[in-house]
Steps between C-alpha positions, in 0.01 A plus 500: 500500500162442653347260740280208384152506605532157670767646731245745632259208558774312672560798740125526578441128564824377646714795619259750655366258773855445653483859644223388744659197673726645772321754729144506353386168634563565879379861460166363354485235781553777762220702345260246385562172666356201325328733251829611354404402146209753472714817519704381201201449269423884443877571458526237230194633324611846514843425381353284214287796384801727513727251320238485224502888484878517480503245219251708310740786518744290301294477202639822358864343549634833639662542837325678799722808433382528144142449598527774762676727269205471246258581771650763727812633323877421550538685841190346636616156385837526674342596824256215470782251430690629810193469725452145373846410576469633856200280540697196375780578752250513775351173395849349505529539875294201588673252270843626600418470872371157451808399308725646770310310779498182293874512432591607842276254695488188283814470313770690690376542847847516657655765268429876537213625295723784365704239315258245388245724316740753323566249216128522409545880417809419292285257291224750485739775373583278214136397428369857508753620252395241254219544240162368615496256201764293694242469787282304270786232441530471873136441533521210246729331787326625806149384411583122493716547806202653693272214386770242599550650840131564582394158370772336724410684804126438462555144427698449819244714706150400389508166685610673830229778466158495682286696269229471763691773691346753241147416636255649591501754224447855596590443868700826514216711374515820314775644696725202420420556123562881494824476719645219275407682184666824623814319589510304180514821285866546558589182308272550193646749244589267222300695229726805560802282449391449148494880417873514408435216254231668300614558158776235523303199395280428210126503568323204358112475476362376831816562709310716746271217573769243512704719733212529728430117494864432589505735787185340625665164477806624697249630751326169531843342568555753765172418667591125501833584666333710765239234581787243538693738696213552750435116492848429611547765769150580608493687827885576479481619150544879616859433592603309201667783319691290241240233447590397161833378632344316790185333368671206353704424813209276644501273200569147644703388188777743577636258761579259217552739202700757695437877463409493126247780584796735486494472119149636503570781747818621325299498174233743642770705669678542178189627317430731795845684446401614158146590604640720768722693249222545258357821645847653504554395144168651391572834683839537310329421178230763542751763555729374220185527256418847641837649415596284202833437668777263388634181656748679714233713658296179576810343668540830713144505578483133592794541731360817667154363567628170632747671722223712628275211571779304665572806728136536597455130566808489732410826677181302624698181534334418840160665422372254243184449707419865497547540133272194422240622748504848350478377130231238572323699768496875521596551134310193351288724274795628293551179289148444393401869476807635309558179295151490379474873437823496296377211272144636449623846420743368253244285337242783487729769359755304306364166421263581212548257213284346215668168507300204617561369838 
């Protein structure tokens, strides 16, 4: 069973943006102040180009392992798949930490974190043991949920936002742009998330362009969210860690309507759960493809990887700030350098096809 091309487009336009709504906004505000939109532009453009390249790989309708095997042999392909899996596990740290902080601080702030976040990994074990085609069906549900949640939060927030706080443009100078761009790298790896899906959906003429445009659309929605976020919080934006769950609080109509904004908050939070599990699912699938294992192996591998990530997350239970600072600061170059290198090498050596784009 294969995914539909529309499901890939749903992911790019209406699921991928959700991974940037928790810690990225205050990080950008701390680095770039009112110029927080500018560091996101190059990230969106680079990822759009990489998404285009990944979708070009899918023209041959073969998995990444098969493409690597044709180019560098069976042993080299296995090593390559393992390395990509390791990268996906590294990329999973930021979404997992964000989810843990969100669940612990917003939904269950009086219950020990060891209890409230463990169920996520139980769900992840199940998701990661399933074929990736099932993920496409989930995206059919998540995409409208994301649009519903985002539209509701923006609708309740735009009236309370002072977009003049974004002026004057360029006030933070070149250093604000570079610092913000460096920090933002940790959240932009969506093109690599598509690699496990290569060969699992039918390529239709123009899909690469449509995918790139859908990702640009999702990026534009993210920019609107960031602008509204800074318009609402302005000078205190750097401390608003869970902004998407707080922006609508200032809507005057809530005194009459009640806290109906929770519908939008929970819709986005639900989508975030599946987005956070996606890098783990991709890592399991890459190893599964490399060794042509059966369903039982996938289940064991899923359990092992999730148990390992659970252990690591809880080993650094009180050091979340240090991990975020390391990934978005000292090690910021890993995401763009390795992610882009993997995709470009795959396209150069394994993506040759006579089929029309």
